[in-house]
C-alpha positions in Angstrom: 106.8 96.9 69.7 106.7 94.1 72.3 110.4 94.2 72.8 110.3 98.0 73.5 107.4 97.6 76.0 109.3 94.7 77.7 112.5 96.8 78.0 110.5 99.8 79.3 108.8 97.7 82.0 112.0 96.2 83.2 113.3 99.7 83.7 110.1 100.4 85.7 110.8 97.5 88.2 111.8 100.1 90.8 108.1 100.6 91.4 107.7 97.0 92.7 107.7 96.4 96.4 108.6 93.3 98.4 105.8 91.7 100.4 106.1 92.0 104.2 106.4 88.4 105.6 103.9 89.3 108.3 101.2 90.3 105.7 98.0 88.3 105.3 97.9 86.0 102.3 95.4 87.7 99.9 94.7 84.3 98.3 93.1 83.0 101.5 89.6 84.3 102.0 87.8 83.2 105.2 85.4 86.1 104.7 83.2 86.6 107.8 85.0 83.7 109.4 83.8 82.0 112.6 81.4 83.2 115.3 83.5 81.7 118.2 87.0 80.5 119.0 89.2 78.4 116.8 91.4 76.0 118.9 93.3 73.8 116.4 94.2 73.7 112.7 95.5 70.7 110.8 96.7 70.8 107.2 96.0 67.5 105.4 98.5 66.1 102.9 96.2 67.3 100.0 96.5 70.8 101.5 92.9 70.9 102.7 92.5 72.4 106.1 90.7 71.0 109.1 89.7 73.6 111.7 88.3 72.8 115.2 86.9 75.0 117.9 83.9 76.3 119.8 82.2 77.9 116.8 78.7 77.1 115.5 78.9 79.0 112.2 81.4 79.6 109.4 80.7 82.5 107.0 77.2 82.8 108.4 76.3 79.1 107.9 75.7 76.5 110.6 78.9 74.5 111.3 79.3 73.0 114.8 82.9 72.8 116.0 84.7 71.2 113.0 85.0 72.1 109.4 87.3 71.3 106.4 88.3 74.1 104.1 89.8 74.2 100.7 93.2 75.8 100.3 91.5 79.1 99.4 89.4 79.2 102.6 86.1 78.1 101.0 84.2 75.3 102.7 84.9 71.8 101.4 81.4 70.5 100.9 82.6 66.9 100.4 83.3 66.8 104.2 79.9 66.7 105.9 79.5 66.3 109.6 75.7 67.0 109.6 74.6 68.5 112.9 78.2 68.1 114.2 79.2 68.3 117.8 77.4 69.7 120.9 80.6 71.2 122.4 84.1 72.3 121.5 86.5 70.2 119.4 90.2 70.6 120.0 93.0 68.2 118.9 93.0 66.8 115.4 95.2 64.0 114.0 95.3 62.2 110.7 95.8 58.4 110.8 97.6 56.1 108.5 94.5 55.4 106.5 93.4 59.0 105.9 90.9 58.9 108.7 90.5 61.8 111.2 90.7 61.6 114.9 89.3 64.5 117.0 88.9 65.0 120.7 87.5 67.8 122.9 84.8 68.7 125.3 81.9 67.1 123.4 79.7 64.2 124.4 77.5 64.1 121.3 78.1 63.8 117.6 75.2 64.1 115.2 72.9 63.8 118.3 74.4 60.4 119.3 76.3 59.9 122.5 80.1 60.2 121.9 82.2 61.0 124.9 85.2 63.2 124.0 86.8 61.2 121.2 85.8 60.1 117.7 87.3 58.9 114.5 85.8 60.1 111.3 86.0 58.8 107.7 87.5 61.2 105.1 83.9 62.3 104.2 83.0 63.3 107.8 80.9 60.3 108.7 81.6 58.4 111.9 84.0 55.5 111.6 82.2 52.7 113.4 85.2 50.4 113.4 86.7 52.6 116.1 85.0 51.7 119.3 85.5 53.7 122.5 82.5 52.3 124.3 81.4 54.7 127.0 84.5 56.8 126.2 86.3 59.1 128.5 85.4 60.6 131.8 86.6 64.1 131.0 88.0 66.3 128.2 90.5 65.2 125.6 93.1 68.0 124.9 95.9 66.1 123.2 96.3 63.4 120.5 99.4 61.9 118.9 99.6 59.2 116.3 102.4 56.6 116.3 103.7 55.1 113.1 102.2 51.7 114.1 98.7 53.3 114.2 98.5 53.4 118.0 97.1 56.6 119.5 98.2 58.6 122.5 95.4 60.5 124.2 95.9 63.2 126.9 93.5 65.5 128.7 91.9 66.0 132.1 89.9 62.7 132.1 90.0 60.3 135.0 88.5 57.2 133.3 88.2 55.3 130.0 85.4 52.9 129.4 84.5 53.1 133.0 88.0 52.2 134.3 90.3 54.5 136.1 92.8 56.2 133.7 94.4 59.4 134.9 94.9 61.8 132.1 97.0 59.8 129.6 96.4 56.5 127.7 97.5 54.7 124.6 94.8 53.1 122.4 95.1 50.4 119.7 93.9 51.3 116.2 90.5 49.8 117.0 89.9 52.0 120.1 90.8 49.4 122.7 93.3 50.2 125.5 96.9 49.2 124.8 97.8 47.4 128.0 101.5 47.4 127.1 101.6 51.2 127.9 101.4 51.3 131.7 101.3 54.7 133.5 100.2 53.3 136.9 98.6 56.0 139.0 99.2 58.4 136.1 99.4 62.2 136.3 97.7 64.4 138.9 97.0 67.3 136.6 95.9 68.1 133.0 97.8 66.9 129.9 97.9 69.7 127.3 100.2 68.3 124.7 101.8 65.0 123.6 104.7 64.6 121.1 106.2 61.3 119.9 109.9 61.5 119.2 111.8 59.8 116.4 113.2 57.2 118.8 109.7 56.3 120.0 109.9 58.1 123.3 107.1 60.4 124.3 107.1 64.0 125.6 104.1 64.9 127.7 103.4 68.5 128.7 100.7 70.0 131.0 99.7 71.3 134.4 100.6 68.2 136.4 103.0 68.1 139.4 103.4 64.4 139.8 103.7 61.2 137.8 103.1 57.9 139.5 103.2 59.8 142.8 106.6 61.2 142.2 107.3 64.9 141.7 107.3 66.0 138.0 106.3 69.5 137.2 104.9 70.4 133.8 106.9 68.2 131.5 108.1 64.5 131.3 109.6 62.2 128.8 108.4 58.6 128.8 109.8 55.4 127.3 107.5 53.7 124.8 106.1 51.4 127.6 105.1 54.3 129.8 108.0 54.2 132.3 109.7 57.5 133.0 112.9 58.2 130.9 115.4 59.0 133.7 117.9 60.3 131.1 115.7 63.4 130.8 115.7 65.5 133.9 114.1 68.9 134.4 114.9 69.2 138.1 112.3 71.2 139.9 110.6 71.9 136.6 108.0 74.6 135.9 105.9 76.6 138.3 102.8 76.6 136.1 101.3 74.8 133.1 103.3 74.0 129.9 101.0 74.3 126.9 103.1 72.7 124.2 106.5 71.5 123.1 108.2 71.7 119.7 111.2 69.6 118.9 113.9 71.1 116.7 115.8 69.1 114.1 118.8 69.2 116.4 116.8 67.5 119.2 116.5 70.6 121.3 113.0 71.3 122.8 111.0 74.5 122.9 108.6 74.5 125.8 105.9 77.2 126.0 103.0 78.0 128.3 101.8 80.0 131.3 104.9 79.4 133.5 107.1 82.2 134.9 109.9 80.1 136.3 111.9 77.0 135.3 114.1 75.3 137.9 113.4 78.2 140.3 114.7 80.8 137.9 112.7 83.5 136.1 111.6 82.2 132.7 108.5 83.7 131.4 106.4 81.8 128.8 109.2 80.2 126.8 112.3 78.1 127.3 114.6 76.0 125.1 115.9 72.7 126.6 118.7 70.5 125.6 117.8 66.9 124.8 118.6 65.9 128.4 116.2 68.4 129.9 118.7 71.0 130.9 118.2 74.7 129.9 119.8 75.7 126.7 121.6 78.9 127.7 122.3 79.9 124.1 118.6 80.8 123.7 117.9 83.9 125.7 114.4 85.4 126.0 115.4 88.0 128.6 112.3 89.1 130.6 110.2 87.0 128.2 106.4 87.3 127.7 103.7 88.9 129.7 101.0 86.2 129.2 101.1 82.8 127.8 102.5 81.2 124.6 100.1 78.6 123.1 101.2 78.1 119.5 104.6 77.7 117.8 106.0 77.0 114.4 109.6 76.2 113.6 110.7 77.6 110.2 113.2 76.0 107.9 115.6 78.9 108.4 115.7 78.3 112.2 113.4 81.1 113.1 110.4 80.6 115.4 106.9 82.0 115.1 105.0 82.2 118.3 101.4 83.0 119.1 99.4 83.2 122.3 97.7 85.3 125.0 100.6 87.8 125.4 100.9 91.5 124.7 104.6 92.1 125.3 108.0 90.6 124.8 111.1 91.7 126.6 109.2 94.7 127.9 108.1 95.9 124.5 104.5 95.8 123.1 103.8 92.7 121.0 100.2 91.8 120.4 99.8 88.0 120.3 102.3 87.1 117.5 106.0 87.3 117.1 108.9 85.8 115.2 112.2 85.1 117.0 115.6 84.5 115.7 117.3 81.2 116.6 119.0 82.8 119.6 115.7 84.1 121.1 116.0 87.7 120.0 113.1 89.4 118.2 113.2 89.2 114.4 112.5 92.8 113.5 111.9 92.0 109.8 108.7 90.3 110.8 106.7 93.5 111.6 103.1 92.9 112.7 102.5 96.6 113.3 99.5 96.8 115.7 99.1 93.0 115.5 96.0 91.1 116.7 93.2 92.4 118.9 92.9 89.2 120.9 94.3 85.8 121.6 95.9 83.3 119.2 95.3 79.7 120.3 97.0 77.8 117.5 99.5 78.1 114.7 100.2 75.7 111.9 102.6 75.7 109.0 101.7 74.8 105.4 104.1 72.9 103.1 104.7 76.2 101.3 105.8 77.9 104.6 102.8 80.0 105.0 101.3 80.1 108.5 97.7 79.6 109.6 96.6 81.2 112.8 93.4 80.6 114.7 92.0 82.0 118.0 89.5 84.5 119.3 90.7 87.6 117.4 88.6 89.7 115.1 91.3 91.8 113.5 94.9 91.9 112.4 96.8 95.1 111.5 93.5 96.9 111.8 91.8 94.8 109.2 88.9 92.4 109.9 90.0 88.7 110.2 87.6 86.7 112.2 89.3 84.0 114.2 91.3 82.5 111.2 94.0 84.0 109.0 96.8 82.8 106.7 100.1 84.8 106.9 102.8 84.9 104.2 105.6 84.2 106.8 108.5 84.2 104.3 111.7 86.2 104.4 111.7 89.9 103.7 114.0 90.4 100.7 116.8 92.9 100.7 116.9 95.5 97.9 119.5 93.4 96.1 117.6 90.2 96.5 114.3 91.7 95.4 115.8 93.2 92.3 117.0 89.8 91.4 113.7 88.1 92.1 111.3 90.8 90.9 108.7 89.9 88.3 107.2 92.4 86.0 103.7 92.1 84.6 102.3 94.4 81.9 100.3 96.1 80.7 98.3 96.7 83.8 95.4 97.3 83.4 95.2 94.7 80.7 92.6 93.8 78.0 93.8 90.7 76.1 97.4 89.6 76.6 99.4 89.9 79.8 103.2 89.8 79.5 105.3 88.3 82.4 109.0 88.9 82.7 111.6 88.0 85.3 114.5 90.4 85.5 117.2 87.7 85.3 115.4 85.8 82.5 114.3 82.9 84.7 111.5 80.9 83.2 108.0 81.2 84.7 106.7 77.7 85.4 103.1 78.2 86.4 100.5 81.0 86.8 97.4 80.9 88.9 94.7 83.6 88.7 92.4 84.3 91.7 89.5 86.6 92.0 89.3 89.0 94.9 87.2 86.5 96.9 90.1 84.1 96.8 88.6 81.7 94.3 91.1 80.2 91.8 89.8 80.6 88.3 92.8 79.8 86.2 95.8 77.5 86.7 98.1 76.8 83.8 101.7 76.3 82.7 102.7 78.9 80.3 105.2 78.9 77.5 107.2 82.1 77.0 106.0 85.3 78.5 102.4 85.7 77.4 99.1 84.9 79.2 95.8 85.2 77.4 93.3 86.9 79.7 90.5 87.7 77.2 88.1 85.3 78.9 88.3 87.1 82.3 85.6 89.4 83.3 86.4 93.0 84.1 87.7 93.4 87.7 90.7 93.0 90.1 92.6 89.7 90.1 95.6 88.2 91.9 98.3 86.4 90.0 100.3 83.7 91.8 103.4 83.3 89.7 105.8 80.4 90.2 109.4 80.2 89.1 112.2 77.8 90.1 113.2 80.2 92.9 109.8 80.5 94.5 106.4 82.3 94.1 105.3 85.9 93.9 101.8 87.4 94.0 100.8 90.3 91.8 97.6 92.3 91.5 96.2 93.1 88.0 93.2 94.9 86.7 91.3 93.5 83.7 89.4 95.9 81.5 87.1 95.2 78.6 
């Protein structure tokens, strides 16, 4: 009887549908989400998720500006910041010892003076071995961690510990200033983003127009001692602020922001540069974006996911999120339909390739998602590929035993079962094709099925 049912269900595989790569991940449940903006997201090595912003609640409960979530979107209660911050938190970095550095617009943490930068222990308590004294004289917008534990800090500050320091500094692991990094008179405008390259050089992006009194608009590459790297030349540079840069595996650099020109030529919101700072003509955005790009993720397949404050690309409506092919053309397989209702401020990729987006939005594709969402972000399978990869589960609805079959006979390695709130309630390796579900209560569940070729999510109904 089982053989007959298995054969019948394989024939019925035509009823299965491939998941759209732009779909929300049903296993991530932020519920009512945040009551104000999300600015940054950082995925820890253990896949827990740090989220910063201007919010004061998460899922209706008090949470001031920083939180750590479990992989399913629930609050990680082992990370306790108490009363938290009095103002927004923005950049987040993880140091070599598992401690957490955050910066922003705050000057109090747990009702104690703390000017714009702090290092926390893994449990959320303040790390008192990191001493910034009186701290910064202005907001911290950017952090980057070197392999030696030194920390690059950027923002709109004009002092550190009471001494003049214009918008960029490198700190030692204990919080003292690293005197070997000398920026002289520094930058005359805000630093939005700092990236450390594999060779130790440093890309700095922002709204500045000079460095050490010399013209330098929006982007600069520094040597490890703070001197300008003259082998990187952007000419007359950008007309407006660069929000961030993303370095590709081939060394090319994606720069995004509010700008509308580069080197005096129209270039709206996004440009790709060669490693010497010249424009990469093989990457063509045409008329580009109306608005700003503020978040980007490079995918393993060479495609680029971008989020921001834009609502069109190349003259066509595109609400706040898009995926581009490696040449700058729109990837039409990543269909966001009506998209988001408001701005995206940050995008982050997980190890499994899924994308976390944060911002000031309240909906995506017409469904409520309050300022945080996780998107599948994989490839849309062709009919032939999907037939090969399709997984059949039956019977559905099920009472006692669920059978799982792959059309090509590939072994199922692991099955996880989640309830409709996104809580994982079963995680097991299975032998053969049977899964005992008798202990599940009646209701709707999601199965995350892992094979050697990847993962697929299926919905099942459990009946008594």
